[in-house]
C-alpha positions in Angstrom: 7.0 -8.3 -11.0 6.3 -8.1 -7.3 6.0 -4.3 -7.3 3.7 -3.9 -10.3 0.7 -5.7 -9.1 -1.9 -7.6 -10.9 -5.5 -6.5 -11.7 -6.8 -10.0 -12.4 -8.2 -10.6 -8.9 -9.8 -7.2 -8.8 -11.3 -7.8 -12.3 -12.8 -11.1 -11.1 -14.2 -9.4 -8.0 -15.5 -6.5 -10.1 -17.3 -8.7 -12.7 -15.4 -6.6 -15.3 -17.0 -3.4 -14.1 -14.2 -1.1 -15.3 -15.5 1.9 -13.4 -15.2 -0.1 -10.1 -11.7 -1.2 -11.0 -10.6 2.4 -11.8 -12.2 3.6 -8.5 -10.3 0.9 -6.6 -7.0 2.0 -8.1 -7.7 5.6 -7.2 -8.7 4.7 -3.7 -5.6 2.5 -3.3 -3.4 5.4 -4.2 -5.2 7.9 -2.0 -5.6 5.7 1.1 -2.0 4.4 0.9 -0.6 7.9 0.6 -2.7 9.1 3.5 -1.9 6.0 5.6 1.9 6.4 5.0 1.7 10.1 5.9 -0.2 9.2 9.1 2.5 6.6 9.9 5.2 9.2 9.5 3.5 11.5 12.0 2.9 8.7 14.4 6.6 7.8 14.2 7.6 11.4 14.9 5.2 11.4 17.9 6.4 8.1 19.2 3.0 6.4 18.8 4.4 3.0 17.6 1.1 1.1 18.3 -0.6 3.5 15.8 2.2 2.8 13.2 1.5 -0.9 13.6 -2.3 -0.4 13.3 -1.9 1.8 10.2 0.4 -0.7 8.5 -2.1 -3.5 9.2 -5.0 -1.5 7.7 -3.1 -0.8 4.5 -2.6 -4.5 3.7 -6.0 -5.6 2.3 -6.0 -3.4 -0.8 -2.5 -4.5 -1.6 -3.6 -8.1 -1.4 -6.5 -7.5 -3.9 -4.1 -5.8 -6.2 -1.3 -8.4 -6.0 1.3 -6.0 -4.6 3.5 -8.5 -2.9 6.5 -6.2 -2.4 4.4 -3.5 -0.7 2.7 -6.2 1.5 6.1 -7.5 2.6 7.1 -3.9 3.5 3.9 -3.3 5.4 4.4 -6.6 7.2 7.9 -5.5 8.2 6.7 -2.1 9.5 3.9 -3.8 11.4 6.3 -6.3 13.0 9.1 -3.7 13.8 6.9 -0.8 14.9 6.7 -1.9 18.6 10.5 -1.8 18.9 10.3 2.0 18.5 13.3 2.5 16.2 12.4 5.8 14.6 15.2 5.8 12.0 14.4 2.3 10.8 10.7 3.0 10.6 11.2 6.2 8.6 13.4 4.2 6.2 10.8 1.4 5.9 8.0 3.9 5.4 10.0 5.6 2.7 10.5 2.3 0.9 6.8 1.5 1.2 6.0 5.0 -0.2 8.2 4.4 -3.2 6.7 1.0 -3.8 3.1 2.3 -3.5 3.9 5.1 -6.0 5.5 2.6 -8.5 2.5 0.3 -8.0 0.0 3.0 -8.6 1.8 3.9 -11.9 1.9 0.3 -13.0 -1.8 -0.3 -12.1 -2.9 2.8 -14.0 -0.9 1.6 -17.0 -2.4 -1.9 -16.8 -5.8 -0.4 -16.5 -5.4 1.7 -19.6 -4.2 -1.4 -21.6 -7.3 -3.4 -20.7 -9.9 -0.7 -20.7 
């Protein structure tokens, strides 16, 4: 599933260090939530370049965790931010927030199953 993610890449990078894997999942959740909140503020303030930058910064963790749906959403935000359509950006950020929440839940479940 494109939303659930995949821990296999992270496990390879971590050399099966489960503490590292768990920390990366926690950091993903915290940094994504913070980044999406910052994006919402930037949209409200009309700082669309900042929205674009924040979307770009959130992509690497999603890549390591195999979160293709979230990556597509962040790509779309990054691409459409310069147009300055606040309603569209709020909707896209909301979708990314839902995806990141679902991804976090799925990654925690996967982690518990392999731990």
